[in-house]
N, C-alpha and C positions, 0 to 999 in steps of 0.2 A: 539710795531708795528711799521718799518717803513714804507712809503712810496715806494710802490716800485720803478724802474730806468727806466725810461722812455724806450719803447722797439719797435724797428721796427714792429711788428705784427699791424695786420691790423684790432685787439681786444684789445683797451685799456681799455676797459668801464670794464671787467668785473674784470681789477686787482682793480678797483676801489671797491670789493666787502672788499679786505684786506686793507683799510685803518684804520690807527690808531684811533684806539676809541675818544682818548684825540680831532683827530678831529672833529668829528659828535656830534654837536650839539644837531640832532631828529632823528630816524629813528623809525619810527614806522612799525613793520612785525604782517602780519593779514593772519592768516595760516585759509586756509575752506576748508572743505574735503567733500567729498558725496561716499552714500554707505551705507549698515547695518551697526550697530558697527563702524563705523570711526569717529573718534574724531579730532577734528581743530590742525593741527600742522602744521610748517612753518621748515625752515632750517635757520641756522648762516652761519655768516663767514668763520667758522671752515672749513664747506664745501669744500669750495675754498683754503682752506689752502696748498694744495698740487698743485695747478692747476698753468701751466707755458702757459698764450696764447702764440700760435703762429698759424703761417695761416694752417688752417684745422692740427690743433695737436689733440692731444686724451688726455686727463688729466686723473689724478687715484681722485676721489675724496669723494669716501667712502668704508670704510672697517669699517662692521658691524659681531658681533659674537651674536647673541641673538635677539629676539623678542617680543612681548605680547604674539605670545602662544606659543615659549620657554617657557617663563615666567611660562604660568598659566601652562605647564609640570611638570618644577620643583618644581612648589608646590604643589603637587599631592601625592612625594616620600616620605613625612615624611608623608602622612596618612592612613589608614585602617579601618578595622571591626573587630569584632569578632564572627565567626562561630556559627550557632546553637552548634556545639560539642564542644564551649569553646576557639579553636586557635585561634589567630591571624591571621589575614591574611592582610599584607603590600603591597602597593602598589609599592612601590619602587622598584620589579619585571617588572613592568609591564611597569612602566611610567620613568624608566632612559633612557640616550641613554649614547654613546661614543663620539658621532657627537652632536655638538648643529650647527644649521642654521648658515652659513656664507653667508653675502651679501655683496657684492663688487659693484661699481658704478662708469662709464667712463663718460666724458663728450667730443662729438666731437665738433668741430666747425664748420657751416656751413655756416655763412656769419658774417660779422661784428658785428653785434650784435643777434646772434640766435645762438644759441648751442641745439647737441641730448644729451640727458643723455641717456642711457643704462645701462645696469647692471645685474648679475643673483646672486639665490642664491642658494644653497648646497642641504639647504630644513635636515633634518635630521629623526631617525623613532626608535619606544621602540617598546617592544614587543605586545603592546596593538594602538599604534599609530603612524599616520605618518603626518608628514609635508612634502608635494610634494615641486619639486626645483623651481625657478621661475624665470622671466624676467621682471625690471623691464627697461620700456619705457618712454620715457618725451623730453619736451621742457621747453628752459629756454631762455628770450626773454627779452634784456635791449634797454633804450630809454632814453636819457639823454634830458631834461624837460627845460634845463640851462648849464649856463656853470659851476656850482657845482653841479645840482641836478638831481639823476636820479629815474629810476622807470623799476624797475623789474617782470618779471612777472614766473613764474616755476607754470610745470605740470606736472605731473607722473601716471602711473597708474602700477603696477602690476598684472601679469598673473602668475598663479600658485600658490605656496607659501598657499596652503591648506589643513589646520588639520582637518584630519580624523580619529576618535577612533574608535577602533573594537569591538565586544562585547566581552563576556566571556560566559561559557558553564557552568551552574550552576547545582544542583542534589538536586529539591525539596523532592526529597522519592515519599514518597505514596499519598503527598499531588497535587504533580504539577511533578513528573517524573524530565526529563533534559530539560534547557530549555536556549536558549538564554536568556542573560540578561548584562545589563551595565553593565559593574565593579564595576563600583565605584556605584552604585547602589543598590546591588545585595543584602544587607542586610537591604534595607528599606522597608516600607510599603506597596510601590509600586506593582501592578503584573508585574513580569518580564517581559511580555511583553511591558506593558507601559512607562517598563527603558529604551528599544530602543529610546523612543525619544527624549530624551536627550540627546542621545552620541554627540560628540564635531563634528563638520562638519562646520567650520568655515574659516573666512578670517584674515589677521592682519588687527590690526585697520587703519595704513599707505597704505591701498591697493590701494586708491586714492586721491592724496593731490593737491591742488592749493595752491600758494602761494604767495604775493604780498608783497612788498618790495620800500618803499618811503624812498629816504635819500637827505641830504645835508650837503655838509664840506664845513666847513671855516679854 
């Protein structure tokens, strides 16, 4: 990738993120994340490949279909259990969807060195689960520590996007009658009421992110 041509934009620093890898001697990327079930994560130069810096511009920086929550649901489609009558009960009908969650994000320049990150997620839904729509909000700030050295801080949070699972209704006959039960655990040894504690009610692992990028170019 060649280095971008000079531009009259008041934000030349963000274009440095697209500098050729051959010219970068070292790059330290540290992803930090907070919140339950969140893992460390950062972002790469590819996130900014579509950005065209200009005064007060808004640039598309991300389009992604699917998330760890969507993947969790897809993993259930091939599973199932055998009922007391010997019939096969497949999960595919409960955990399939016609639309997978799509997330889109933009960056709007606020000042020479600071940008606003914002985006939306469509969510998705199956018979026994729902991933709610989401809204992403964050900031990116870049500081020049020297002629060829930059320090970039990026922080985002996502509102919404929660996965919630719905229970099934099962008939346990003379033993327990009709009860609500976690669909995935209906054939387990747990009591039906106990299985309800394990219904999914989670957010994505990248719900909150803080990323630090230090780079020096030669």
